[in-house]
N, C-alpha and C positions, 0 to 999 in steps of 0.2 A: 504494500500500500504506500503510495507516494506521500511524502511529508509536505504539507502545505508551506509555501514560502511566504514570508511577510511582504515580499516585493514581487508582484507578478512579472514574469518574463516578458509578456507582451506589452508592458507599460512603456518600456524604453524602446525608442526607435522612431523613425520618421516614415510616413507612408510613401510608397512608390508603386504606382503613379499617384499623383496629386490631382485633386479636382481644382482646376484653375479658377472656376467660379468661386469656390470657397476661399482660395488664396487671395483673389482680388477683393473679396468681401472683408477678409482679415486686414488687407492693406488699407481698405477704406476706413475701418475702425482705427487703425494705427494713425492714419492721416488725421482723422477727426480729433483723437486724443492728443496727438502731438501739436496740432494747431491750437486746440483749446489751452493746452499747457503753455504754449508759447505766447498766445495773446494775453492770457491771464497774468503770466509772469511779467510781461512788458507793461501791462496797464494797471494791474492791481497789486503788484509786488512780487519779489523774487521767491517768496515762500511757496508760490504755486508751482515752482520747478519740481517740488517733491512728487507731483503727479507723474514724473518720469519713472518713479520706482515701479508702479504697476506696468508701465510700458516695458521696462527692462525685464521684469519677471515674465511677462508674456512671451517675449522673444526667447528667453532662456528655456521656458517651458516648451515652446514649440520646437526649438532645436533638439531638445532631449526626447520629447514624446510626441511630436506632431501636435495635433489639436487636443490630445487626451487631458493634459493638465493646464491647458490655456483656456480661461473663461471666454476670451474673444474667439479662439479657435472652435470651442464648443458651440458658441452662438452661430458662428459662420457655417459650420459643417452640418449642424443638426436643425437649425431654424431658418436662417436666411437663404443660404445657397440652394436648398431643395425647392424653395419657392421662386427662384430665379430661372429655373429651367433645367435642362439636362446637364449632367456633369460634362466637363471638357477635360479629359485626362492628359496630363503632361508629366514628364519625368520628375521624380522627387528630389534627387540630389541637388540640382541647381536651386530649387526653392529652399532646401535646407541651408545651403550656402548663403542665400540671401537673408534667411532668418538669422544666421550666425553674424552676418554683417550688422544687422539691426540690433542684435544682442550686444555687440561690442560698442556700437555707437551710443545706444541708450544707457549702457553701463557707464560709459565715459560721461554722459550727461549727469548721471547720479553722482559720480565721483567729483566732477567739477562743481556741482551744487554743494556737495559736502565740504569742499575746501573753499567755498565762497567765490567761485569764478562764474558768475551768472552770465556774462556776455558770451564766453565761449560755449557754455551750455545751451544758450538760446540759439547760437549759430548752428550747433549740431541738431537742435530740434527743427530748425528751418530746413536743414538738409533732409531730415526724416519726413517732414511734410512733403517736400518735393519728390523724393524717391517713392514714398508710399502713394502719393497722388499719381505718379506716372504708372505705377503698377495697377492701382485701383481703376483709374479712368481710362488709360490707354493700353493696358496689358503689356506695358514696357517694364520689364523687371531688370533693373540695373544690376543686381547681384547675379542674376541668371546670365547676363551678358558678360560679366566679369568671369564667371565660372566657365562659360564657353571659350573665352579667350585664354584662360589658364589651361584648359584642355588642349586647345589648339597648339599652344607652345610646349606642351608636355609636362607642365607643373602639376596637373591633375591627371592621373593615369586613365586611359580609355576604359579600363575595366570598372572604374568607379561608377560610370554611367554609360553603358552601351547605348541606351536609348537617346542619350544626349546629342548624338550626332544629328538626329532629326531636329533638335532645337537649333543647332548651329546652322542648319540649312534653312529652317523657317525664319529665324531671326538673325541674319548676318550682323556681325559686330562692325 
């Protein structure tokens, strides 16, 4: 009889393929939260920069588990995306790479806020608004483009994402 583990094996991991409709929905949520944090921090005080903590958590949760531990990921995959039409499947590794970039950037926002550097934190939030907006509105994933470029020059091995060759053909960098 197997011994139950306190940490389910299927919890960690990123989906492959990914529903691009859900990914764009998550990007829309990131864009809105980033924009709200930026506008509030500029108009009502730097204390609002702490809203970047849930942003950073969401990115790290999605990198580690896909939508499983991400409230925004759950909302996108279970509620919003199914109401927007049929899934459009795309390879997962480039989307995970893009989430990792978001995790690094939003973590930098949190650290900059912690050490009292509001202006650089706000600049990074503006970049988040731009990149998440490009993904959400135009299906232009900056992280996916970087991933494809890194594959093309051999820094990411082809076996990391065999299906990604299609992304490079569909979305030339």
